[in-house]
CHARMM-style PDB file with segment names, atoms N, HN, CA, C and O in Angstrom:
ATOM      1  N   UNK     1     127.957 103.531  96.354  1.00  0.00      PROA
ATOM      2  CA  UNK     1     127.037 104.145  97.565  1.00  0.00      PROA
ATOM      3  C   UNK     1     126.102 103.550  98.608  1.00  0.00      PROA
ATOM      4  O   UNK     1     125.339 102.696  98.157  1.00  0.00      PROA
ATOM      5  N   UNK     2     126.005 103.805  99.836  1.00  0.00      PROA
ATOM      6  HN  UNK     2     126.625 104.499 100.202  1.00  0.00      PROA
ATOM      7  CA  UNK     2     125.897 102.727 101.197  1.00  0.00      PROA
ATOM      8  C   UNK     2     123.983 103.198 101.403  1.00  0.00      PROA
ATOM      9  O   UNK     2     123.365 104.260 101.468  1.00  0.00      PROA
ATOM     10  N   UNK     3     123.683 101.993 101.436  1.00  0.00      PROA
ATOM     11  HN  UNK     3     124.185 101.130 101.382  1.00  0.00      PROA
ATOM     12  CA  UNK     3     121.965 102.078 101.524  1.00  0.00      PROA
ATOM     13  C   UNK     3     121.678 102.378 103.459  1.00  0.00      PROA
ATOM     14  O   UNK     3     121.966 101.976 104.586  1.00  0.00      PROA
ATOM     15  N   UNK     4     121.201 103.000 102.976  1.00  0.00      PROA
ATOM     16  HN  UNK     4     120.967 103.326 102.061  1.00  0.00      PROA
ATOM     17  CA  UNK     4     120.345 103.140 104.562  1.00  0.00      PROA
ATOM     18  C   UNK     4     119.634 102.656 105.163  1.00  0.00      PROA
ATOM     19  O   UNK     4     119.594 102.883 106.372  1.00  0.00      PROA
ATOM     20  N   UNK     5     118.832 101.844 104.593  1.00  0.00      PROA
ATOM     21  HN  UNK     5     118.864 101.660 103.611  1.00  0.00      PROA
ATOM     22  CA  UNK     5     117.986 100.314 104.856  1.00  0.00      PROA
ATOM     23  C   UNK     5     118.217  99.336 104.458  1.00  0.00      PROA
ATOM     24  O   UNK     5     117.203  98.707 104.156  1.00  0.00      PROA
ATOM     25  N   UNK     6     119.800  98.469 104.159  1.00  0.00      PROA
ATOM     26  HN  UNK     6     120.624  98.981 104.404  1.00  0.00      PROA
ATOM     27  CA  UNK     6     119.355  97.269 103.433  1.00  0.00      PROA
ATOM     28  C   UNK     6     119.203  96.332 103.769  1.00  0.00      PROA
ATOM     29  O   UNK     6     119.763  95.390 103.207  1.00  0.00      PROA
ATOM     30  N   UNK     7     118.211  96.108 105.055  1.00  0.00      PROA
ATOM     31  HN  UNK     7     117.756  96.873 105.511  1.00  0.00      PROA
ATOM     32  CA  UNK     7     117.580  94.860 104.714  1.00  0.00      PROA
ATOM     33  C   UNK     7     116.474  94.960 104.328  1.00  0.00      PROA
ATOM     34  O   UNK     7     115.745  93.998 104.570  1.00  0.00      PROA
ATOM     35  N   UNK     8     115.743  96.406 103.405  1.00  0.00      PROA
ATOM     36  HN  UNK     8     116.335  97.188 103.209  1.00  0.00      PROA
ATOM     37  CA  UNK     8     114.285  96.570 103.095  1.00  0.00      PROA
ATOM     38  C   UNK     8     114.620  96.387 101.543  1.00  0.00      PROA
ATOM     39  O   UNK     8     115.717  96.648 101.050  1.00  0.00      PROA
ATOM     40  N   UNK     9     113.487  95.889 100.831  1.00  0.00      PROA
ATOM     41  HN  UNK     9     112.595  95.677 101.231  1.00  0.00      PROA
ATOM     42  CA  UNK     9     113.871  95.503  99.276  1.00  0.00      PROA
ATOM     43  C   UNK     9     112.602  97.190  98.867  1.00  0.00      PROA
ATOM     44  O   UNK     9     111.376  97.254  98.778  1.00  0.00      PROA
ATOM     45  N   UNK    10     113.671  98.240  98.730  1.00  0.00      PROA
ATOM     46  HN  UNK    10     114.667  98.188  98.802  1.00  0.00      PROA
ATOM     47  CA  UNK    10     112.517  99.103  98.206  1.00  0.00      PROA
ATOM     48  C   UNK    10     111.874  98.922  96.762  1.00  0.00      PROA
ATOM     49  O   UNK    10     110.898  99.555  96.358  1.00  0.00      PROA
ATOM     50  N   UNK    11     112.687  97.806  95.936  1.00  0.00      PROA
ATOM     51  HN  UNK    11     113.480  97.292  96.264  1.00  0.00      PROA
ATOM     52  CA  UNK    11     111.552  98.062  94.760  1.00  0.00      PROA
ATOM     53  C   UNK    11     109.832  96.955  95.149  1.00  0.00      PROA
ATOM     54  O   UNK    11     108.883  96.983  94.365  1.00  0.00      PROA
ATOM     55  N   UNK    12     109.821  96.254  96.237  1.00  0.00      PROA
ATOM     56  HN  UNK    12     110.592  96.232  96.874  1.00  0.00      PROA
ATOM     57  CA  UNK    12     108.548  95.926  96.591  1.00  0.00      PROA
ATOM     58  C   UNK    12     107.935  97.220  97.288  1.00  0.00      PROA
ATOM     59  O   UNK    12     106.774  97.594  97.123  1.00  0.00      PROA
ATOM     60  N   UNK    13     108.884  97.851  98.091  1.00  0.00      PROA
ATOM     61  HN  UNK    13     109.827  97.548  98.224  1.00  0.00      PROA
ATOM     62  CA  UNK    13     108.005  98.908  99.013  1.00  0.00      PROA
ATOM     63  C   UNK    13     107.634 100.172  98.413  1.00  0.00      PROA
ATOM     64  O   UNK    13     106.729 100.961  98.684  1.00  0.00      PROA
ATOM     65  N   UNK    14     108.448 100.177  97.628  1.00  0.00      PROA
ATOM     66  HN  UNK    14     109.183  99.536  97.408  1.00  0.00      PROA
ATOM     67  CA  UNK    14     107.773 101.277  96.820  1.00  0.00      PROA
ATOM     68  C   UNK    14     106.071 101.686  96.744  1.00  0.00      PROA
ATOM     69  O   UNK    14     105.522 102.662  97.255  1.00  0.00      PROA
ATOM     70  N   UNK    15     105.757 101.120  96.324  1.00  0.00      PROA
ATOM     71  HN  UNK    15     106.203 100.327  95.910  1.00  0.00      PROA
ATOM     72  CA  UNK    15     104.187 100.828  95.909  1.00  0.00      PROA
ATOM     73  C   UNK    15     103.470 101.469  97.177  1.00  0.00      PROA
ATOM     74  O   UNK    15     102.628 102.365  97.130  1.00  0.00      PROA
ATOM     75  N   UNK    16     104.062 100.717  98.552  1.00  0.00      PROA
ATOM     76  HN  UNK    16     104.746  99.989  98.590  1.00  0.00      PROA
ATOM     77  CA  UNK    16     103.943 101.179  99.612  1.00  0.00      PROA
ATOM     78  C   UNK    16     104.166 102.067 100.063  1.00  0.00      PROA
ATOM     79  O   UNK    16     103.383 102.629 100.829  1.00  0.00      PROA
ATOM     80  N   UNK    17     105.194 102.467  99.785  1.00  0.00      PROA
ATOM     81  HN  UNK    17     105.829 102.010  99.162  1.00  0.00      PROA
ATOM     82  CA  UNK    17     105.334 103.733 100.954  1.00  0.00      PROA
ATOM     83  C   UNK    17     104.994 105.329  99.736  1.00  0.00      PROA
ATOM     84  O   UNK    17     105.519 106.399 100.045  1.00  0.00      PROA
ATOM     85  N   UNK    18     104.322 105.258  98.761  1.00  0.00      PROA
ATOM     86  HN  UNK    18     103.896 104.389  98.510  1.00  0.00      PROA
ATOM     87  CA  UNK    18     104.251 106.168  97.929  1.00  0.00      PROA
ATOM     88  C   UNK    18     102.777 107.375  98.945  1.00  0.00      PROA
ATOM     89  O   UNK    18     102.282 106.945  99.986  1.00  0.00      PROA
ATOM     90  N   UNK    19     102.550 108.115  98.635  1.00  0.00      PROA
ATOM     91  HN  UNK    19     102.952 108.465  97.789  1.00  0.00      PROA
ATOM     92  CA  UNK    19     100.991 109.022  98.816  1.00  0.00      PROA
ATOM     93  C   UNK    19     100.494 108.751  97.628  1.00  0.00      PROA
ATOM     94  O   UNK    19     101.176 108.746  96.603  1.00  0.00      PROA
ATOM     95  N   UNK    20      99.263 108.504  97.676  1.00  0.00      PROA
ATOM     96  HN  UNK    20      98.709 108.508  98.509  1.00  0.00      PROA
ATOM     97  CA  UNK    20      98.676 107.100  98.032  1.00  0.00      PROA
ATOM     98  C   UNK    20      99.592 106.309  98.175  1.00  0.00      PROA
ATOM     99  O   UNK    20     100.715 106.548  97.730  1.00  0.00      PROA
ATOM    100  N   UNK    21      99.254 105.079  98.904  1.00  0.00      PROA
ATOM    101  HN  UNK    21      98.342 104.885  99.266  1.00  0.00      PROA
ATOM    102  CA  UNK    21      99.729 103.558  98.302  1.00  0.00      PROA
ATOM    103  C   UNK    21      98.771 102.870  97.791  1.00  0.00      PROA
ATOM    104  O   UNK    21      97.567 102.938  98.038  1.00  0.00      PROA
ATOM    105  N   UNK    22      99.523 101.970  96.819  1.00  0.00      PROA
ATOM    106  HN  UNK    22     100.501 101.914  96.618  1.00  0.00      PROA
ATOM    107  CA  UNK    22      98.539 101.053  95.644  1.00  0.00      PROA
ATOM    108  C   UNK    22      98.499  99.946  96.508  1.00  0.00      PROA
ATOM    109  O   UNK    22      97.777  98.971  96.303  1.00  0.00      PROA
ATOM    110  N   UNK    23      99.350 100.087  97.590  1.00  0.00      PROA
ATOM    111  HN  UNK    23      99.937 100.879  97.757  1.00  0.00      PROA
ATOM    112  CA  UNK    23      98.712  98.744  97.960  1.00  0.00      PROA
ATOM    113  C   UNK    23      99.556  98.736  99.327  1.00  0.00      PROA
ATOM    114  O   UNK    23     100.770  98.943  99.351  1.00  0.00      PROA
ATOM    115  N   UNK    24      98.806  98.483 100.417  1.00  0.00      PROA
ATOM    116  HN  UNK    24      97.821  98.315 100.398  1.00  0.00      PROA
ATOM    117  CA  UNK    24      99.326  97.865 101.806  1.00  0.00      PROA
ATOM    118  C   UNK    24     100.112  97.240 101.981  1.00  0.00      PROA
ATOM    119  O   UNK    24     100.022  96.180 101.361  1.00  0.00      PROA
ATOM    120  N   UNK    25     101.334  97.392 102.849  1.00  0.00      PROA
ATOM    121  HN  UNK    25     101.407  98.253 103.353  1.00  0.00      PROA
ATOM    122  CA  UNK    25     102.208  95.761 103.583  1.00  0.00      PROA
ATOM    123  C   UNK    25     101.100  94.873 103.707  1.00  0.00      PROA
ATOM    124  O   UNK    25     101.254  93.891 102.982  1.00  0.00      PROA
ATOM    125  N   UNK    26      99.902  94.855 104.445  1.00  0.00      PROA
ATOM    126  HN  UNK    26      99.776  95.653 105.035  1.00  0.00      PROA
ATOM    127  CA  UNK    26      99.392  93.642 104.718  1.00  0.00      PROA
ATOM    128  C   UNK    26      99.032  92.873 103.377  1.00  0.00      PROA
ATOM    129  O   UNK    26      99.248  91.663 103.317  1.00  0.00      PROA
ATOM    130  N   UNK    27      98.452  93.603 102.228  1.00  0.00      PROA
ATOM    131  HN  UNK    27      98.277  94.586 102.276  1.00  0.00      PROA
ATOM    132  CA  UNK    27      98.372  93.409 101.171  1.00  0.00      PROA
ATOM    133  C   UNK    27      99.456  92.960 100.177  1.00  0.00      PROA
ATOM    134  O   UNK    27      99.314  92.483  99.051  1.00  0.00      PROA
ATOM    135  N   UNK    28     100.912  93.313 101.081  1.00  0.00      PROA
ATOM    136  HN  UNK    28     101.027  93.700 101.995  1.00  0.00      PROA
ATOM    137  CA  UNK    28     101.967  93.292 100.032  1.00  0.00      PROA
ATOM    138  C   UNK    28     101.779  91.284 100.671  1.00  0.00      PROA
ATOM    139  O   UNK    28     101.595  90.334  99.910  1.00  0.00      PROA
ATOM    140  N   UNK    29     101.912  91.205 102.237  1.00  0.00      PROA
ATOM    141  HN  UNK    29     102.062  91.976 102.855  1.00  0.00      PROA
ATOM    142  CA  UNK    29     101.878  90.321 102.736  1.00  0.00      PROA
ATOM    143  C   UNK    29     101.287  88.687 102.183  1.00  0.00      PROA
ATOM    144  O   UNK    29     101.840  87.612 101.954  1.00  0.00      PROA
ATOM    145  N   UNK    30      99.503  89.331 102.112  1.00  0.00      PROA
ATOM    146  HN  UNK    30      99.053  90.205 102.298  1.00  0.00      PROA
ATOM    147  CA  UNK    30      98.888  88.094 101.415  1.00  0.00      PROA
ATOM    148  C   UNK    30      98.071  88.324 100.691  1.00  0.00      PROA
ATOM    149  O   UNK    30      97.096  87.624 100.962  1.00  0.00      PROA
ATOM    150  N   UNK    31      97.883  89.009  99.791  1.00  0.00      PROA
ATOM    151  HN  UNK    31      98.676  89.578  99.571  1.00  0.00      PROA
ATOM    152  CA  UNK    31      97.682  88.322  97.943  1.00  0.00      PROA
ATOM    153  C   UNK    31      98.499  89.112  96.940  1.00  0.00      PROA
ATOM    154  O   UNK    31      98.496  88.718  95.774  1.00  0.00      PROA
ATOM    155  N   UNK    32      99.300  90.346  97.324  1.00  0.00      PROA
ATOM    156  HN  UNK    32      99.302  90.665  98.271  1.00  0.00      PROA
ATOM    157  CA  UNK    32      99.969  90.643  95.450  1.00  0.00      PROA
ATOM    158  C   UNK    32     101.123  89.823  95.492  1.00  0.00      PROA
ATOM    159  O   UNK    32     101.990  89.473  96.292  1.00  0.00      PROA
ATOM    160  N   UNK    33     100.758  89.641  94.204  1.00  0.00      PROA
ATOM    161  HN  UNK    33     100.054  89.926  93.554  1.00  0.00      PROA
ATOM    162  CA  UNK    33     101.781  89.042  93.205  1.00  0.00      PROA
ATOM    163  C   UNK    33     103.343  89.545  92.640  1.00  0.00      PROA
ATOM    164  O   UNK    33     103.746  90.667  92.948  1.00  0.00      PROA
ATOM    165  N   UNK    34     103.960  88.866  92.013  1.00  0.00      PROA
ATOM    166  HN  UNK    34     103.632  87.955  91.763  1.00  0.00      PROA
ATOM    167  CA  UNK    34     104.977  89.835  91.564  1.00  0.00      PROA
ATOM    168  C   UNK    34     104.338  90.739  89.904  1.00  0.00      PROA
ATOM    169  O   UNK    34     104.747  91.730  89.299  1.00  0.00      PROA
ATOM    170  N   UNK    35     103.273  89.844  89.689  1.00  0.00      PROA
ATOM    171  HN  UNK    35     102.941  89.040  90.180  1.00  0.00      PROA
ATOM    172  CA  UNK    35     102.763  90.853  88.310  1.00  0.00      PROA
ATOM    173  C   UNK    35     102.317  91.989  88.809  1.00  0.00      PROA
ATOM    174  O   UNK    35     102.615  92.935  88.080  1.00  0.00      PROA
ATOM    175  N   UNK    36     101.658  92.317  89.858  1.00  0.00      PROA
ATOM    176  HN  UNK    36     101.416  91.549  90.450  1.00  0.00      PROA
ATOM    177  CA  UNK    36     100.827  93.103  90.597  1.00  0.00      PROA
ATOM    178  C   UNK    36     102.236  94.440  91.265  1.00  0.00      PROA
ATOM    179  O   UNK    36     101.862  95.595  91.472  1.00  0.00      PROA
ATOM    180  N   UNK    37     103.269  94.171  91.436  1.00  0.00      PROA
ATOM    181  HN  UNK    37     103.573  93.233  91.268  1.00  0.00      PROA
ATOM    182  CA  UNK    37     104.298  95.116  91.763  1.00  0.00      PROA
ATOM    183  C   UNK    37     104.852  95.097  90.796  1.00  0.00      PROA
ATOM    184  O   UNK    37     105.842  95.784  91.047  1.00  0.00      PROA
ATOM    185  N   UNK    38     104.947  94.699  89.543  1.00  0.00      PROA
ATOM    186  HN  UNK    38     104.143  94.141  89.339  1.00  0.00      PROA
ATOM    187  CA  UNK    38     105.555  95.239  88.115  1.00  0.00      PROA
ATOM    188  C   UNK    38     104.343  95.966  87.827  1.00  0.00      PROA
ATOM    189  O   UNK    38     104.492  96.932  87.078  1.00  0.00      PROA
ATOM    190  N   UNK    39     103.077  95.707  88.283  1.00  0.00      PROA
ATOM    191  HN  UNK    39     102.956  94.922  88.891  1.00  0.00      PROA
ATOM    192  CA  UNK    39     102.206  96.553  87.226  1.00  0.00      PROA
ATOM    193  C   UNK    39     102.298  98.364  88.423  1.00  0.00      PROA
ATOM    194  O   UNK    39     102.106  99.551  88.160  1.00  0.00      PROA
ATOM    195  N   UNK    40     102.495  97.973  89.067  1.00  0.00      PROA
ATOM    196  HN  UNK    40     102.650  97.009  89.280  1.00  0.00      PROA
ATOM    197  CA  UNK    40     102.589  98.834  90.263  1.00  0.00      PROA
ATOM    198  C   UNK    40     103.564 100.176  90.076  1.00  0.00      PROA
ATOM    199  O   UNK    40     103.387 101.347  90.410  1.00  0.00      PROA
ATOM    200  N   UNK    41     104.800  99.424  89.320  1.00  0.00      PROA
ATOM    201  HN  UNK    41     104.944  98.472  89.049  1.00  0.00      PROA
ATOM    202  CA  UNK    41     105.557 100.069  89.068  1.00  0.00      PROA
ATOM    203  C   UNK    41     105.766 100.712  87.273  1.00  0.00      PROA
ATOM    204  O   UNK    41     106.534 101.495  86.715  1.00  0.00      PROA
ATOM    205  N   UNK    42     105.237 100.321  87.087  1.00  0.00      PROA
ATOM    206  HN  UNK    42     104.614  99.684  87.541  1.00  0.00      PROA
ATOM    207  CA  UNK    42     104.761 100.769  85.316  1.00  0.00      PROA
ATOM    208  C   UNK    42     103.444 101.716  85.783  1.00  0.00      PROA
ATOM    209  O   UNK    42     103.192 102.657  85.029  1.00  0.00      PROA
ATOM    210  N   UNK    43     102.748 101.573  86.742  1.00  0.00      PROA
ATOM    211  HN  UNK    43     102.952 100.809  87.354  1.00  0.00      PROA
ATOM    212  CA  UNK    43     101.974 102.810  87.315  1.00  0.00      PROA
ATOM    213  C   UNK    43     102.995 103.870  86.730  1.00  0.00      PROA
ATOM    214  O   UNK    43     103.245 104.378  85.637  1.00  0.00      PROA
ATOM    215  N   UNK    44     103.631 103.960  88.538  1.00  0.00      PROA
ATOM    216  HN  UNK    44     103.428 103.547  89.426  1.00  0.00      PROA
ATOM    217  CA  UNK    44     104.428 104.798  88.763  1.00  0.00      PROA
ATOM    218  C   UNK    44     105.191 105.606  87.999  1.00  0.00      PROA
ATOM    219  O   UNK    44     105.367 106.811  88.177  1.00  0.00      PROA
ATOM    220  N   UNK    45     105.801 104.688  86.847  1.00  0.00      PROA
ATOM    221  HN  UNK    45     105.658 103.709  86.703  1.00  0.00      PROA
ATOM    222  CA  UNK    45     106.441 105.197  86.125  1.00  0.00      PROA
ATOM    223  C   UNK    45     105.818 106.192  84.752  1.00  0.00      PROA
ATOM    224  O   UNK    45     106.406 107.038  84.079  1.00  0.00      PROA
ATOM    225  N   UNK    46     104.797 105.830  84.699  1.00  0.00      PROA
ATOM    226  HN  UNK    46     104.319 105.142  85.245  1.00  0.00      PROA
ATOM    227  CA  UNK    46     103.480 106.883  84.272  1.00  0.00      PROA
ATOM    228  C   UNK    46     103.755 107.731  84.034  1.00  0.00      PROA
ATOM    229  O   UNK    46     104.298 108.340  83.113  1.00  0.00      PROA
ATOM    230  N   UNK    47     103.003 107.977  85.772  1.00  0.00      PROA
ATOM    231  HN  UNK    47     102.561 107.482  86.521  1.00  0.00      PROA
ATOM    232  CA  UNK    47     102.709 109.395  86.950  1.00  0.00      PROA
ATOM    233  C   UNK    47     104.047 110.017  86.491  1.00  0.00      PROA
ATOM    234  O   UNK    47     104.051 111.144  85.995  1.00  0.00      PROA
ATOM    235  N   UNK    48     104.908 109.478  86.609  1.00  0.00      PROA
ATOM    236  HN  UNK    48     104.905 108.562  87.012  1.00  0.00      PROA
ATOM    237  CA  UNK    48     106.275 110.291  86.747  1.00  0.00      PROA
ATOM    238  C   UNK    48     106.272 110.943  85.397  1.00  0.00      PROA
ATOM    239  O   UNK    48     106.205 112.166  85.277  1.00  0.00      PROA
ATOM    240  N   UNK    49     106.358 109.961  84.191  1.00  0.00      PROA
ATOM    241  HN  UNK    49     106.412 108.968  84.289  1.00  0.00      PROA
ATOM    242  CA  UNK    49     106.588 110.636  82.631  1.00  0.00      PROA
ATOM    243  C   UNK    49     105.442 112.110  82.362  1.00  0.00      PROA
ATOM    244  O   UNK    49     105.562 113.226  81.856  1.00  0.00      PROA
ATOM    245  N   UNK    50     104.177 111.209  83.128  1.00  0.00      PROA
ATOM    246  HN  UNK    50     104.080 110.303  83.539  1.00  0.00      PROA
ATOM    247  CA  UNK    50     102.796 112.627  82.980  1.00  0.00      PROA
ATOM    248  C   UNK    50     103.405 113.814  83.581  1.00  0.00      PROA
ATOM    249  O   UNK    50     103.699 114.784  82.882  1.00  0.00      PROA
ATOM    250  N   UNK    51     103.591 113.788  84.743  1.00  0.00      PROA
ATOM    251  HN  UNK    51     103.351 113.000  85.311  1.00  0.00      PROA
ATOM    252  CA  UNK    51     104.205 115.041  85.758  1.00  0.00      PROA
ATOM    253  C   UNK    51     105.379 115.817  84.828  1.00  0.00      PROA
ATOM    254  O   UNK    51     105.256 117.002  84.517  1.00  0.00      PROA
ATOM    255  N   UNK    52     106.642 114.914  84.388  1.00  0.00      PROA
ATOM    256  HN  UNK    52     106.742 113.952  84.640  1.00  0.00      PROA
ATOM    257  CA  UNK    52     107.229 115.830  83.811  1.00  0.00      PROA
ATOM    258  C   UNK    52     106.991 116.319  82.558  1.00  0.00      PROA
ATOM    259  O   UNK    52     107.690 117.241  82.137  1.00  0.00      PROA
ATOM    260  N   UNK    53     105.854 115.711  81.695  1.00  0.00      PROA
ATOM    261  HN  UNK    53     105.285 114.962  82.037  1.00  0.00      PROA
ATOM    262  CA  UNK    53     105.472 115.979  80.725  1.00  0.00      PROA
ATOM    263  C   UNK    53     104.679 117.470  81.305  1.00  0.00      PROA
ATOM    264  O   UNK    53     104.859 118.387  80.504  1.00  0.00      PROA
ATOM    265  N   UNK    54     103.950 117.823  82.378  1.00  0.00      PROA
ATOM    266  HN  UNK    54     103.803 117.079  83.029  1.00  0.00      PROA
ATOM    267  CA  UNK    54     103.214 118.565  82.654  1.00  0.00      PROA
ATOM    268  C   UNK    54     104.339 119.668  82.793  1.00  0.00      PROA
ATOM    269  O   UNK    54     104.222 120.563  81.957  1.00  0.00      PROA
ATOM    270  N   UNK    55     105.525 119.815  83.767  1.00  0.00      PROA
ATOM    271  HN  UNK    55     105.620 119.088  84.446  1.00  0.00      PROA
ATOM    272  CA  UNK    55     106.534 120.479  83.783  1.00  0.00      PROA
ATOM    273  C   UNK    55     107.479 121.220  82.689  1.00  0.00      PROA
ATOM    274  O   UNK    55     107.786 122.410  82.621  1.00  0.00      PROA
ATOM    275  N   UNK    56     107.788 120.284  81.973  1.00  0.00      PROA
ATOM    276  HN  UNK    56     107.539 119.317  82.028  1.00  0.00      PROA
ATOM    277  CA  UNK    56     108.069 121.051  80.782  1.00  0.00      PROA
ATOM    278  C   UNK    56     107.275 122.381  79.948  1.00  0.00      PROA
ATOM    279  O   UNK    56     107.521 123.559  79.692  1.00  0.00      PROA
ATOM    280  N   UNK    57     106.033 121.259  79.681  1.00  0.00      PROA
ATOM    281  HN  UNK    57     105.833 120.302  79.889  1.00  0.00      PROA
ATOM    282  CA  UNK    57     104.568 122.320  79.644  1.00  0.00      PROA
ATOM    283  C   UNK    57     104.851 123.725  79.926  1.00  0.00      PROA
ATOM    284  O   UNK    57     105.104 124.631  79.131  1.00  0.00      PROA
ATOM    285  N   UNK    58     104.717 123.757  81.866  1.00  0.00      PROA
ATOM    286  HN  UNK    58     104.512 123.021  82.512  1.00  0.00      PROA
ATOM    287  CA  UNK    58     104.339 124.719  82.474  1.00  0.00      PROA
ATOM    288  C   UNK    58     105.859 125.769  82.239  1.00  0.00      PROA
ATOM    289  O   UNK    58     105.660 126.921  81.853  1.00  0.00      PROA
ATOM    290  N   UNK    59     107.230 125.340  82.473  1.00  0.00      PROA
ATOM    291  HN  UNK    59     107.392 124.404  82.787  1.00  0.00      PROA
ATOM    292  CA  UNK    59     108.131 125.833  81.795  1.00  0.00      PROA
ATOM    293  C   UNK    59     108.115 126.716  80.536  1.00  0.00      PROA
ATOM    294  O   UNK    59     108.231 127.936  80.421  1.00  0.00      PROA
ATOM    295  N   UNK    60     107.910 125.588  79.480  1.00  0.00      PROA
ATOM    296  HN  UNK    60     107.816 124.597  79.574  1.00  0.00      PROA
ATOM    297  CA  UNK    60     107.658 126.378  78.159  1.00  0.00      PROA
ATOM    298  C   UNK    60     106.886 127.581  78.066  1.00  0.00      PROA
ATOM    299  O   UNK    60     107.448 128.595  77.653  1.00  0.00      PROA
ATOM    300  N   UNK    61     105.397 127.620  78.467  1.00  0.00      PROA
ATOM    301  HN  UNK    61     104.940 126.796  78.803  1.00  0.00      PROA
ATOM    302  CA  UNK    61     105.020 128.652  79.054  1.00  0.00      PROA
ATOM    303  C   UNK    61     104.940 129.774  79.586  1.00  0.00      PROA
ATOM    304  O   UNK    61     104.219 130.762  79.451  1.00  0.00      PROA
ATOM    305  N   UNK    62     106.368 129.278  80.646  1.00  0.00      PROA
ATOM    306  HN  UNK    62     106.953 128.475  80.756  1.00  0.00      PROA
ATOM    307  CA  UNK    62     106.143 130.407  81.227  1.00  0.00      PROA
ATOM    308  C   UNK    62     107.354 131.243  80.537  1.00  0.00      PROA
ATOM    309  O   UNK    62     107.602 132.383  80.927  1.00  0.00      PROA
ATOM    310  N   UNK    63     108.136 130.595  79.438  1.00  0.00      PROA
ATOM    311  HN  UNK    63     107.934 129.668  79.121  1.00  0.00      PROA
ATOM    312  CA  UNK    63     108.967 131.552  79.251  1.00  0.00      PROA
ATOM    313  C   UNK    63     108.823 131.784  77.928  1.00  0.00      PROA
ATOM    314  O   UNK    63     109.785 131.791  77.160  1.00  0.00      PROA
ATOM    315  N   UNK    64     107.601 131.991  77.563  1.00  0.00      PROA
ATOM    316  HN  UNK    64     106.820 131.985  78.186  1.00  0.00      PROA
ATOM    317  CA  UNK    64     106.776 132.627  76.248  1.00  0.00      PROA
ATOM    318  C   UNK    64     106.718 133.985  76.976  1.00  0.00      PROA
ATOM    319  O   UNK    64     107.462 134.854  76.523  1.00  0.00      PROA
ATOM    320  N   UNK    65     105.870 134.331  78.143  1.00  0.00      PROA
ATOM    321  HN  UNK    65     105.265 133.625  78.512  1.00  0.00      PROA
ATOM    322  CA  UNK    65     105.971 135.159  78.893  1.00  0.00      PROA
ATOM    323  C   UNK    65     106.511 136.669  79.345  1.00  0.00      PROA
ATOM    324  OT1 UNK    65     106.275 137.096  80.475  1.00  0.00      PROA
TER     325      UNK     65
END
C-alpha cells in the first residue's frame, strides 16, 4: 500500500495529531524524548482498549433488550 505522506513519521506525529494532542509540534522539536513518544503511544493504546471495552459492553446491553 502506498503511503499518502511518505516523508512524515506517523509514529512521532500520532500524539500530535490526536484531539486533544498529547504534545505539540513545538514540544516535539524542543523537549520530547523517545521515552515520551513511547509513553504517549502506550496512553493511546490504553484509551483505545478502554473505548473498545465500553463499546462491547454497550453492544451486550443492547442485545439483552
